[in-house]
VMD Tcl script that draws the C-alpha trace (Angstrom):
set ca {
  {0.01 0.05 0.04}
  {2.89 2.45 0.65}
  {4.08 2.23 -2.87}
  {0.67 2.45 -4.55}
  {1.05 4.40 -7.66}
  {4.87 4.20 -7.88}
  {5.06 2.02 -11.22}
  {8.89 1.25 -11.09}
  {8.68 -0.11 -7.52}
  {7.72 -3.54 -6.34}
  {7.89 -5.35 -3.21}
  {8.57 -9.09 -3.31}
  {9.82 -11.90 -0.71}
  {12.37 -14.64 -1.46}
  {14.38 -17.20 0.37}
  {17.80 -17.80 -0.03}
  {20.81 -15.24 -0.83}
  {19.94 -11.79 -2.03}
  {22.45 -11.94 -4.84}
  {20.85 -15.24 -6.10}
  {17.39 -13.11 -6.01}
  {19.18 -10.11 -7.66}
  {20.21 -12.22 -10.58}
  {16.90 -14.32 -10.99}
  {15.10 -10.55 -11.38}
  {17.71 -8.94 -13.48}
  {18.62 -6.58 -10.61}
  {22.18 -5.12 -10.80}
  {22.06 -2.90 -7.63}
  {21.24 -3.47 -4.10}
  {20.04 -0.46 -2.17}
  {20.92 -0.33 1.62}
  {19.58 2.26 4.38}
  {21.90 3.39 7.08}
  {20.77 5.13 10.14}
  {24.02 5.11 12.14}
  {27.81 3.75 12.68}
  {26.42 0.65 13.98}
  {24.45 -0.05 10.94}
  {27.33 0.81 8.76}
  {29.39 -1.88 10.19}
  {27.12 -4.68 9.73}
  {25.62 -3.56 6.49}
  {29.50 -3.09 5.05}
  {29.99 -6.57 5.94}
  {27.21 -7.67 4.01}
  {28.00 -5.75 1.01}
  {31.71 -6.87 0.96}
  {30.32 -10.65 1.12}
  {28.10 -9.80 -1.64}
  {30.67 -8.12 -3.96}
  {32.97 -11.12 -3.39}
  {30.17 -13.52 -4.42}
  {28.86 -11.60 -7.11}
  {30.97 -8.44 -8.51}
  {28.87 -7.76 -10.97}
  {25.80 -6.40 -8.53}
  {26.75 -3.29 -6.98}
  {25.75 -2.11 -3.37}
  {24.48 1.37 -2.93}
  {24.21 3.05 0.79}
  {21.50 5.53 1.49}
  {21.72 7.62 4.59}
  {18.77 8.67 6.50}
  {17.55 12.17 6.99}
  {18.99 13.01 10.61}
  {15.43 13.52 12.11}
  {15.04 9.85 11.53}
  {18.20 8.56 12.65}
  {16.94 7.16 15.99}
  {13.79 5.46 14.49}
  {14.01 1.56 14.11}
  {11.22 -1.20 13.54}
  {11.90 -2.76 17.04}
  {11.64 0.80 18.90}
  {8.31 1.48 16.96}
  {7.06 -1.89 17.89}
  {7.98 -1.16 21.44}
  {6.55 2.00 21.82}
  {3.15 0.76 20.22}
  {2.91 -2.50 22.09}
  {3.09 -0.30 25.13}
  {0.46 1.85 24.02}
  {2.46 5.15 22.93}
  {1.74 6.87 19.77}
  {3.99 5.86 16.74}
  {1.45 7.43 13.87}
  {4.29 10.05 13.28}
  {7.08 7.51 12.39}
  {5.31 5.26 10.07}
  {3.34 5.84 6.64}
  {-0.34 5.55 6.91}
  {-0.93 2.28 5.54}
  {2.15 0.79 7.87}
  {0.48 2.47 10.74}
  {-2.83 0.61 10.04}
  {-1.37 -2.46 9.60}
  {0.36 -2.24 12.80}
  {-2.72 -1.47 14.64}
  {-4.48 -4.27 13.20}
  {-1.61 -6.73 14.02}
  {-1.64 -5.53 17.80}
  {-5.32 -5.88 17.94}
  {-5.32 -9.42 16.72}
  {-2.47 -10.08 19.10}
  {-4.44 -8.64 22.28}
  {-7.55 -10.65 21.09}
  {-5.99 -13.95 21.52}
}
mol new
graphics top color blue
foreach p $ca { graphics top sphere $p radius 0.5 }
foreach p [lrange $ca 0 end-1] q [lrange $ca 1 end] { graphics top cylinder $p $q radius 0.2 }
display resetview
């Protein structure tokens, strides 16, 4: 729902190595997001491994906007699970999906 109307963007799932998936889809670039130095170390290691296994596939890192540097999925989930408002951290479709998931979980 968050990418509705973006003709050149798609969402998919896969199992196995990312580079194998990239090859199956004809992708030549892996785009990864970085928030903090701790992200960089982990992502750099993965990027180097991917480069070693698939030198034809490039990894590109994008930096987050400074205002979002502290936001992570685990932080948003923890705030939401404890009754806090997370609407400002999520696109509307993602917020709706999280709200529904938490409601289903609490109904169990």
